[in-house]
Every structure is written in C-alpha cells, then in structure tokens.
C-alpha positions in Angstrom: 106.0 72.1 47.4 103.1 71.1 45.3 102.8 67.5 44.0 99.9 66.3 41.9 98.8 63.8 39.3 97.4 65.2 36.0 95.7 63.2 33.3 97.7 63.3 30.1 95.6 60.9 28.1 92.8 58.4 28.7 93.4 57.1 32.2 97.1 57.9 32.0 98.5 60.3 34.6 101.8 62.1 35.0 103.4 63.3 38.2 103.8 67.1 38.4 105.9 68.8 41.1 105.6 72.5 41.2 103.8 72.4 37.9 106.8 70.6 36.2 106.0 67.3 34.6 108.3 64.5 35.8 109.8 62.1 33.4 107.7 58.9 33.4 110.6 56.5 33.8 112.0 58.4 36.8 110.0 56.1 39.1 111.5 53.0 37.5 114.9 53.7 39.0 116.0 52.4 42.4 116.8 55.9 43.5 113.2 57.0 44.0 111.6 55.3 47.0 108.1 56.8 46.7 105.4 57.1 44.1 102.6 59.7 44.1 99.2 58.1 44.4 95.6 59.3 44.6 94.7 58.7 48.3 91.3 57.3 47.4 92.9 54.7 45.1 95.2 53.6 47.9 92.3 53.3 50.2 90.4 51.2 47.7 93.4 48.9 47.1 93.8 48.4 50.9 90.2 47.4 51.3 90.6 44.8 48.6 93.9 43.5 50.0 92.5 43.3 53.5 89.7 41.1 52.4 92.2 38.7 50.8 95.0 38.9 53.4 96.1 36.5 56.0 95.1 37.4 59.6 98.7 38.1 60.5 98.9 40.8 57.8 95.6 42.5 58.4 96.5 44.5 61.4 99.0 46.8 59.7 96.8 47.1 56.7 93.9 48.2 58.9 96.2 50.8 60.6 97.2 52.2 57.3 93.6 52.3 56.2 92.6 54.3 59.3 95.5 56.7 58.8 94.6 57.3 55.1 90.8 57.7 55.8 91.5 60.4 58.4 93.5 62.5 55.9 92.0 65.0 53.6 94.9 65.1 51.1 94.1 64.2 47.5 97.5 62.7 47.0 100.0 60.7 49.2 103.4 59.4 48.5 103.5 55.6 48.8 106.7 53.7 49.5 107.6 51.1 46.8 109.3 48.9 49.4 107.2 49.3 52.6 103.7 50.2 53.7 104.7 53.8 54.5 102.6 56.7 53.3 103.5 60.3 53.4 100.9 63.0 53.3 101.6 66.7 53.1 99.1 67.5 55.8 100.7 65.1 58.2 104.4 65.5 57.5 105.0 68.5 55.2 108.8 68.4 55.7 109.1 64.8 54.6 106.7 65.3 51.8 108.8 68.3 50.5 112.0 66.3 50.9 110.5 63.5 48.6 109.6 66.2 46.1 113.1 67.6 46.2 114.6 64.1 45.7 112.4 63.5 42.7 113.3 66.9 41.2 117.0 66.2 41.8 116.7 62.8 40.1 115.1 64.5 37.1 118.0 67.0 37.0 116.0 69.9 38.1 
C-alpha cells in the first residue's frame, strides 16, 4: 500500500492512502493508533526533545533516532501513545495493516 502526505494548502497536509485522501478528523478518534509523519520531521523533533530530556529518557529517544536515521523512507507511522515508529521498508506487513485500518475507519 502507498501512504503519503500531500500539501493541500499553505503548510497544511492531508494523508493519502492509495491516492485516496483520508478525512482529516479520522486521526482524532481513539480507533487510530498511528499518524503518518515525515520521517525528517520526526528526526528533528527527537533531536530537540533529547536536548531537553532527563537522562533517564534519553536512551530510548537516542535508539529511536538511530533507527529513523538509518531509514530511507520519506514517511513513517508514529504511534500516538508510545514511541513506536513503523516504516514500510522495515515492516511492510505492519505498515500495510495500519493503512488498512485507516481505510476501514474511513469506511473504505
């Protein structure tokens, strides 16, 4: 499956799965555990968070950072409740399952 972010207006992006735009509010429900993010944005955020984090929290953040830097994907799914990231190149089956869940939640 193909998941991507497309700019729909000035700095506003919509999630597209298989070239179908997902309803914006679909990610506000508790039924969707993941949100699609630009991998580079996630890396930038982690760098900022690591610099401000307590020593006890830095280890996992650094591990996530290493994982994300090693990827070549443009997008990753990011869990809204944990520090889990799913990249198509690393776990295509799980990536596709997330896409299917989002499509199902949208009634597609």
